[in-house]
Legacy VTK file of the C-alpha trace (Angstrom):
# vtk DataFile Version 3.0
C-alpha trace
ASCII
DATASET POLYDATA
POINTS 403 float
49.792 25.564 -94.814
48.458 23.518 -91.892
44.861 22.940 -90.761
45.435 24.961 -87.611
46.335 27.913 -89.825
42.774 27.804 -91.180
40.648 26.920 -88.144
40.888 26.753 -84.367
38.503 25.794 -81.545
36.620 28.466 -79.611
37.371 27.185 -76.123
35.119 29.800 -74.544
32.095 28.073 -76.094
32.642 24.750 -74.349
30.488 23.788 -71.359
30.949 20.410 -69.686
27.940 18.486 -68.435
24.152 18.680 -68.675
22.456 21.940 -67.706
19.741 22.134 -65.067
17.388 25.062 -65.553
17.186 25.893 -61.842
20.790 27.088 -62.201
19.216 30.206 -63.670
18.796 31.323 -60.054
22.458 30.661 -59.182
24.347 33.943 -59.625
27.615 32.232 -60.595
26.380 29.304 -62.656
24.048 31.418 -64.774
27.035 33.437 -66.019
29.004 30.385 -67.122
26.020 28.616 -68.680
24.685 31.631 -70.550
28.057 32.644 -71.953
28.745 29.155 -73.326
25.575 28.591 -75.352
26.189 28.369 -79.114
23.453 29.924 -81.273
23.040 29.256 -84.978
21.239 31.393 -87.528
19.233 30.932 -90.741
22.148 31.821 -93.040
24.663 29.579 -91.337
22.601 26.460 -91.062
23.324 22.813 -91.864
19.796 22.071 -93.166
18.424 23.667 -96.315
14.880 23.712 -97.668
15.860 20.905 -100.077
16.592 18.630 -97.117
13.036 18.926 -95.777
10.748 16.301 -97.287
7.107 17.130 -98.153
4.930 16.908 -95.055
7.842 17.379 -92.648
8.154 20.374 -90.340
10.684 23.075 -91.150
13.112 23.340 -88.283
13.865 26.768 -86.809
17.353 27.898 -85.914
18.001 29.205 -82.414
18.722 32.796 -83.461
15.393 33.073 -85.311
13.663 31.427 -82.358
15.108 34.066 -80.034
13.901 36.806 -82.350
10.408 35.266 -82.279
10.319 35.457 -78.470
11.726 39.002 -78.602
8.871 40.055 -80.876
6.309 38.636 -78.445
7.883 40.401 -75.476
8.032 43.804 -77.134
4.834 43.820 -79.175
1.870 45.610 -77.577
-0.364 42.823 -78.855
1.748 39.722 -79.610
-1.211 37.796 -81.000
-0.160 34.527 -79.386
1.157 34.335 -75.837
1.859 30.594 -75.891
4.805 28.823 -77.532
5.686 25.128 -77.506
9.378 24.678 -78.279
9.758 21.148 -79.629
13.115 19.389 -79.886
14.446 15.935 -79.092
16.327 14.752 -76.034
19.826 16.152 -75.633
19.435 19.050 -78.054
20.272 21.748 -75.519
16.784 23.021 -74.617
17.697 23.544 -70.950
20.901 25.349 -71.875
18.961 27.577 -74.260
16.277 28.308 -71.632
18.857 29.502 -69.104
20.639 31.660 -71.693
17.416 33.281 -72.916
16.262 33.791 -69.346
19.469 35.646 -68.480
19.244 37.823 -71.593
15.572 38.781 -71.320
15.871 39.341 -67.556
18.718 41.759 -68.188
21.022 40.073 -65.686
24.066 42.280 -65.258
27.230 41.261 -67.138
25.403 38.284 -68.678
22.726 39.668 -71.012
25.223 41.414 -73.291
27.324 38.260 -73.608
24.292 36.286 -74.803
23.509 38.947 -77.410
27.135 38.830 -78.540
26.748 35.077 -79.072
23.659 35.694 -81.211
25.551 38.338 -83.193
28.253 35.758 -83.878
25.618 33.480 -85.416
23.679 36.139 -87.339
24.580 39.819 -87.376
21.175 41.020 -88.557
19.183 39.118 -85.916
21.665 39.923 -83.167
21.545 43.639 -83.968
17.743 43.587 -84.009
17.589 41.872 -80.604
20.132 44.283 -79.087
18.142 47.289 -80.291
14.766 45.821 -79.258
15.500 44.091 -75.956
16.034 47.295 -73.981
13.915 46.608 -70.877
14.097 44.032 -68.135
11.496 41.270 -68.085
10.635 39.197 -65.040
11.723 35.725 -66.104
10.410 32.707 -64.197
12.141 29.430 -65.046
10.584 26.084 -64.075
12.175 22.627 -64.307
9.547 19.953 -64.923
11.989 17.209 -63.921
11.382 18.164 -60.291
8.294 16.556 -58.780
6.586 19.700 -57.526
3.192 21.185 -56.847
2.873 23.731 -59.656
1.176 26.413 -57.538
3.918 26.256 -54.925
6.708 26.108 -57.521
5.504 29.147 -59.449
5.400 31.118 -56.201
8.838 29.884 -55.103
10.488 30.674 -58.438
8.701 34.026 -58.725
10.144 35.032 -55.365
13.623 33.934 -56.493
13.233 35.986 -59.666
12.167 39.042 -57.693
15.171 38.546 -55.392
17.452 38.527 -58.485
16.409 42.129 -59.061
16.372 43.143 -55.390
12.579 43.570 -55.306
10.535 42.678 -52.216
7.794 40.050 -52.453
5.744 41.637 -49.646
2.943 42.579 -52.055
2.267 38.873 -52.685
1.218 38.439 -49.077
-1.942 40.377 -49.842
-3.102 37.366 -51.824
-2.757 34.861 -49.020
-5.618 33.124 -47.229
-3.468 32.399 -44.185
-4.660 35.530 -42.373
-8.273 34.430 -42.760
-7.314 31.024 -41.380
-5.548 32.665 -38.416
-8.474 34.963 -37.628
-10.947 32.093 -37.827
-8.775 29.963 -35.544
-8.584 32.707 -32.883
-12.287 33.458 -33.096
-13.346 29.828 -32.679
-10.761 28.553 -30.149
-9.656 31.487 -27.980
-11.867 30.572 -25.032
-10.661 26.967 -25.138
-6.953 27.794 -25.373
-6.897 31.189 -23.660
-4.011 30.223 -21.352
-1.889 29.088 -24.294
-2.603 32.304 -26.221
-1.662 34.423 -23.207
1.545 32.477 -22.568
2.586 32.807 -26.198
1.859 36.542 -26.172
3.866 37.118 -22.969
6.925 35.552 -24.674
6.814 38.295 -27.303
6.393 41.080 -24.731
2.659 41.565 -25.331
1.004 41.951 -21.900
-2.648 41.818 -22.957
-5.039 39.122 -21.726
-8.649 37.947 -22.070
-10.916 39.705 -24.563
-8.377 42.490 -25.124
-5.802 39.974 -26.334
-8.338 38.218 -28.555
-9.372 41.480 -30.221
-5.740 42.529 -30.687
-4.868 39.241 -32.374
-7.842 39.399 -34.738
-7.306 43.027 -35.699
-3.506 42.999 -36.165
-2.800 39.614 -37.751
-2.011 41.223 -41.140
0.007 44.181 -39.906
2.064 42.703 -37.060
4.237 39.675 -37.813
4.513 38.907 -34.093
0.742 38.383 -33.954
0.896 35.626 -36.562
3.779 34.057 -34.612
1.642 34.035 -31.453
-1.299 32.433 -33.250
1.009 29.963 -34.981
2.461 28.771 -31.674
-0.986 27.797 -30.400
-2.116 26.519 -33.818
0.910 24.191 -33.919
0.140 22.810 -30.460
-3.426 22.023 -31.511
-2.944 20.855 -35.109
0.720 19.783 -35.299
1.008 22.143 -38.263
1.626 25.822 -38.897
-0.064 28.597 -40.860
2.224 29.643 -43.708
1.560 32.913 -45.504
2.046 31.270 -48.909
-0.598 28.628 -48.314
-3.535 28.695 -50.701
-1.922 30.926 -53.352
-2.658 29.885 -56.938
-0.127 30.164 -59.757
-2.519 32.356 -61.736
-3.022 34.765 -58.848
0.735 35.085 -58.376
1.396 35.840 -62.055
-1.412 38.379 -62.326
-0.380 40.103 -59.094
3.193 40.493 -60.365
1.967 41.719 -63.723
-0.340 44.311 -62.132
2.197 45.478 -59.579
5.472 45.440 -61.504
4.959 45.285 -65.286
4.234 48.117 -67.677
5.144 51.722 -68.318
7.014 53.330 -65.420
7.390 49.977 -63.616
10.461 47.777 -63.126
9.588 45.196 -65.777
8.312 45.069 -69.325
6.502 41.700 -69.185
6.575 38.285 -67.500
8.312 35.477 -69.388
7.560 31.982 -68.055
10.053 29.397 -69.360
8.814 25.878 -68.523
11.589 23.375 -69.238
10.720 19.647 -69.410
7.049 20.539 -69.734
6.360 17.042 -71.053
7.932 15.436 -67.986
5.683 17.532 -65.741
2.642 16.415 -67.795
3.542 12.764 -67.202
4.050 13.348 -63.479
0.772 15.248 -63.178
-1.200 12.581 -65.013
-0.040 10.051 -62.404
-0.272 12.410 -59.395
-2.927 15.044 -60.211
-3.600 16.237 -56.661
0.017 16.396 -55.506
1.175 18.071 -58.723
-1.601 20.656 -58.650
-2.997 19.975 -62.118
-5.506 22.845 -61.888
-2.570 25.267 -61.864
-2.105 24.555 -65.573
-5.528 26.022 -66.244
-4.886 28.954 -63.895
-1.637 29.823 -65.699
-3.399 29.569 -69.050
-6.209 31.879 -67.949
-3.750 34.343 -66.384
-1.788 34.607 -69.636
-4.992 35.050 -71.616
-6.335 37.808 -69.370
-2.974 39.634 -69.190
-3.391 41.021 -72.741
0.029 39.924 -73.933
1.948 40.827 -70.768
2.554 37.181 -69.779
4.371 34.983 -72.322
4.456 31.210 -71.768
7.205 29.181 -73.460
7.184 25.424 -72.919
10.143 23.196 -73.837
9.006 19.728 -74.837
10.311 16.678 -76.729
7.289 16.054 -78.957
3.985 17.665 -79.812
1.307 17.769 -77.121
-0.815 15.318 -79.126
1.729 12.607 -78.320
1.339 13.209 -74.583
-2.442 13.458 -74.793
-2.540 10.071 -76.512
-0.870 8.476 -73.474
-3.217 10.007 -70.886
-6.621 8.625 -69.891
-9.359 10.574 -71.648
-11.276 10.982 -68.377
-8.363 12.768 -66.695
-8.834 16.481 -65.968
-5.392 17.250 -67.339
-6.525 16.323 -70.852
-8.903 19.288 -70.837
-6.197 21.642 -69.632
-3.644 20.405 -72.177
-6.137 20.629 -75.005
-6.316 24.382 -74.394
-2.530 24.668 -74.606
-2.500 22.518 -77.729
-5.004 24.639 -79.614
-3.593 27.990 -78.432
0.143 27.372 -78.711
2.441 28.172 -81.591
4.571 25.087 -82.248
8.200 25.883 -83.042
10.394 22.933 -84.004
13.879 23.779 -82.842
16.974 22.599 -84.654
20.233 21.859 -82.932
22.346 19.694 -85.199
25.976 18.689 -85.009
26.998 20.527 -88.174
25.887 23.936 -86.970
27.301 23.486 -83.468
30.644 22.362 -84.880
30.668 25.267 -87.312
30.180 27.746 -84.489
32.916 26.388 -82.247
35.396 26.583 -85.090
37.115 29.928 -85.598
37.873 30.584 -89.272
41.026 32.378 -90.343
40.074 34.667 -93.239
41.012 35.176 -96.034
42.996 31.900 -96.067
39.989 29.913 -94.918
37.708 31.238 -97.676
40.360 30.664 -100.330
41.150 27.061 -99.403
37.767 25.842 -98.181
35.890 27.699 -100.933
37.565 25.564 -103.592
36.988 22.345 -101.636
33.380 23.273 -101.057
32.646 23.683 -104.753
34.084 20.266 -105.526
32.184 18.750 -102.600
28.861 20.113 -103.791
29.418 18.628 -107.245
29.537 15.246 -105.497
26.422 15.995 -103.445
24.039 13.718 -105.467
26.292 10.763 -104.657
27.168 11.844 -101.106
23.865 13.215 -99.889
24.709 12.907 -96.219
27.731 15.117 -96.760
25.622 17.958 -98.156
24.834 19.699 -94.837
28.450 19.233 -93.760
29.725 20.879 -96.951
27.318 23.816 -96.641
28.545 24.338 -93.114
31.841 25.583 -94.576
30.330 27.698 -97.364
32.174 31.063 -97.312
28.983 32.891 -98.281
27.372 31.688 -95.058
30.094 32.970 -92.758
LINES 1 404
403 0 1 2 3 4 5 6 7 8 9 10 11 12 13 14 15 16 17 18 19 20 21 22 23 24 25 26 27 28 29 30 31 32 33 34 35 36 37 38 39 40 41 42 43 44 45 46 47 48 49 50 51 52 53 54 55 56 57 58 59 60 61 62 63 64 65 66 67 68 69 70 71 72 73 74 75 76 77 78 79 80 81 82 83 84 85 86 87 88 89 90 91 92 93 94 95 96 97 98 99 100 101 102 103 104 105 106 107 108 109 110 111 112 113 114 115 116 117 118 119 120 121 122 123 124 125 126 127 128 129 130 131 132 133 134 135 136 137 138 139 140 141 142 143 144 145 146 147 148 149 150 151 152 153 154 155 156 157 158 159 160 161 162 163 164 165 166 167 168 169 170 171 172 173 174 175 176 177 178 179 180 181 182 183 184 185 186 187 188 189 190 191 192 193 194 195 196 197 198 199 200 201 202 203 204 205 206 207 208 209 210 211 212 213 214 215 216 217 218 219 220 221 222 223 224 225 226 227 228 229 230 231 232 233 234 235 236 237 238 239 240 241 242 243 244 245 246 247 248 249 250 251 252 253 254 255 256 257 258 259 260 261 262 263 264 265 266 267 268 269 270 271 272 273 274 275 276 277 278 279 280 281 282 283 284 285 286 287 288 289 290 291 292 293 294 295 296 297 298 299 300 301 302 303 304 305 306 307 308 309 310 311 312 313 314 315 316 317 318 319 320 321 322 323 324 325 326 327 328 329 330 331 332 333 334 335 336 337 338 339 340 341 342 343 344 345 346 347 348 349 350 351 352 353 354 355 356 357 358 359 360 361 362 363 364 365 366 367 368 369 370 371 372 373 374 375 376 377 378 379 380 381 382 383 384 385 386 387 388 389 390 391 392 393 394 395 396 397 398 399 400 401 402
């Protein structure tokens, strides 16, 4: 009997290269990425309770982690709407975020594949998730590696998420302050730039002039897109800038508007799930560039999740506990106050992703030959465990009872 009679590689589980979380919004890439993520469960796990020293944190497997998030999304009162997912560099946090996003969003032809991958790791957890995760959630995925203004990025990604489901973002325009800016500009400058306003209006086919034109522009700026174009043409001549409808929107306002409009019984979505990858990297960028990064948006997101009564779930992916980042930031910085709220409110989950469990899941076992041959080797291996401690997790990886 040869080794390849006992095991073979699951080629479908290989994915080459690092994953970027913004690929969640790419219709083709999200399929490949999500289908290739390897989950591991509590029964088939290369670290046992004996391997955890006193005072150390117990690592959580990825299947149990997914169940934890499922419980929060489908509980009427989840108790805690904030999770910090802590794992070291290169442990697959971005890959996991994209896969979970696809599953909880209910992306067609992808969500079921992710659940199948969880079932392969743990039948009980996979079955529970399949039976529980029956509604679509609006998933917003952020990549903290990108140097962005958080208010603008939440709005941009929210619109992409809505587009994934074919839902218009027109309702968000009710939040904008741009119409107030446009009305104020017309009211204060019309007499000065009357000729420019009239010329711009004639280009659109509007033949009004003087006071009639001014009144029309003020009254119809919200209901007629051409009116905002007319005002913008003159505004650009005067200020070398334009009035964008998304200017002045806060991240908290965007999340609460989506939750009110689209989440709940009889609405398209169950809840909002905000997956913030590289949250620690964004913290470092914000500490150095508070105004550009929009540090106040952290507080607005926190308050939005708190006031949403469990309908907004925040999951941050980070390399170490928030205390480590707070220790590196000046105590007088505003961001320390915002992060302290996340630190005290968040449930810390220490994610495991070790080589033994990944290897075990990309190996297909040929039963009953595998159990017969490896079972005997495993028993002998465990007898040597006191002398070969580092081999212990590797031996348990092949335990037939954990298959």
